[in-house]
ROPABA-128915 format. One record per residue (C-alpha): residue in three letters; z, x, y. Coordinates in Angstrom, 1 decimal. Example, Ala and Ser with C-alpha at 12.3 -4.5 7.8 and 13.67 -1.06 7.14 Angstrom:
node zapa = ala	pz = 7.8	px = 12.3	py = -4.5
node zapa = ser	pz = 7.1	px = 13.7	py = -1.1
This chain:
node zapa = met	pz = -23.8	px = 16.9	py = 5.6
node zapa = ala	pz = -20.6	px = 17.8	py = 3.7
node zapa = asn	pz = -19.7	px = 16.1	py = 0.5
node zapa = cys	pz = -16.4	px = 14.3	py = 0.9
node zapa = arg	pz = -15.2	px = 15.8	py = -2.4
node zapa = asp	pz = -15.6	px = 19.3	py = -1.1
node zapa = glu	pz = -14.1	px = 19.0	py = 2.4
node zapa = val	pz = -11.7	px = 16.9	py = 4.4
node zapa = ile	pz = -13.0	px = 16.1	py = 7.8
node zapa = lys	pz = -10.6	px = 15.1	py = 10.6
node zapa = ala	pz = -11.6	px = 11.7	py = 12.1
node zapa = asp	pz = -12.7	px = 11.6	py = 15.7
node zapa = leu	pz = -10.3	px = 9.0	py = 17.0
node zapa = pro	pz = -8.9	px = 8.2	py = 20.4
node zapa = ala	pz = -5.4	px = 9.7	py = 20.9
node zapa = asp	pz = -3.7	px = 6.3	py = 21.0
node zapa = val	pz = -5.3	px = 5.4	py = 17.7
node zapa = met	pz = -4.6	px = 8.7	py = 16.0
node zapa = val	pz = -0.8	px = 8.2	py = 16.2
node zapa = cys	pz = -1.3	px = 5.2	py = 14.0
node zapa = ala	pz = -3.2	px = 7.1	py = 11.3
node zapa = gly	pz = -1.7	px = 7.4	py = 7.8
node zapa = tyr	pz = -2.8	px = 4.3	py = 5.8
node zapa = ile	pz = -6.3	px = 2.8	py = 5.8
node zapa = asp	pz = -7.7	px = -0.6	py = 4.8
node zapa = cys	pz = -11.1	px = -2.1	py = 5.4
node zapa = asn	pz = -13.6	px = -4.8	py = 4.7
node zapa = asp	pz = -17.2	px = -5.2	py = 5.8
node zapa = lys	pz = -16.2	px = -6.0	py = 9.4
node zapa = thr	pz = -12.8	px = -4.5	py = 10.1
node zapa = leu	pz = -11.0	px = -1.2	py = 9.6
node zapa = val	pz = -7.2	px = -1.1	py = 9.9
node zapa = ile	pz = -5.1	px = 2.1	py = 10.0
node zapa = ala	pz = -1.3	px = 2.3	py = 10.1
node zapa = gly	pz = 1.4	px = 4.9	py = 10.0
node zapa = val	pz = 4.9	px = 5.5	py = 11.1
node zapa = asn	pz = 4.0	px = 5.4	py = 14.8
node zapa = gly	pz = 2.0	px = 2.1	py = 14.8
node zapa = ala	pz = -1.1	px = 0.3	py = 13.6
node zapa = ala	pz = -4.7	px = -0.1	py = 15.0
node zapa = arg	pz = -7.8	px = -2.1	py = 14.2
node zapa = leu	pz = -11.4	px = -1.3	py = 14.7
node zapa = glu	pz = -13.5	px = -4.4	py = 14.9
node zapa = asn	pz = -17.0	px = -4.8	py = 16.4
node zapa = gly	pz = -16.8	px = -1.2	py = 17.6
node zapa = glu	pz = -13.6	px = -1.7	py = 19.6
node zapa = trp	pz = -10.2	px = -0.3	py = 18.9
node zapa = asp	pz = -7.1	px = -2.6	py = 19.3
node zapa = ile	pz = -3.6	px = -1.2	py = 19.1
node zapa = leu	pz = -1.7	px = -3.7	py = 17.0
node zapa = ile	pz = 1.7	px = -1.9	py = 17.0
node zapa = asp	pz = 2.6	px = 1.1	py = 19.2
node zapa = cys	pz = 6.1	px = 2.5	py = 18.5
node zapa = phe	pz = 5.9	px = 4.8	py = 21.5
node zapa = glu	pz = 5.2	px = 2.0	py = 23.9
node zapa = gly	pz = 8.5	px = 0.4	py = 22.9
node zapa = glu	pz = 10.4	px = 3.6	py = 23.5
node zapa = glu	pz = 8.8	px = 4.0	py = 27.0
node zapa = asn	pz = 9.8	px = 0.5	py = 28.0
node zapa = ser	pz = 13.4	px = 1.0	py = 26.8
node zapa = asp	pz = 13.7	px = 4.0	py = 29.2
node zapa = asn	pz = 13.0	px = 1.8	py = 32.2
node zapa = gln	pz = 15.9	px = -0.6	py = 31.6
């Protein structure tokens, strides 16, 4: 196993969660990541997309 001080390992995240990556916060039960493209939460082993900037762009094209 690599020592985190020696190597940066890319997280294995679903694509819709990866666009949110940038900032991380967590406690014992919840992990929240956020970036310029949105925010996602991991709770009880399930990802929830809290904010998806791309979804808003897709919806605006249909108007």
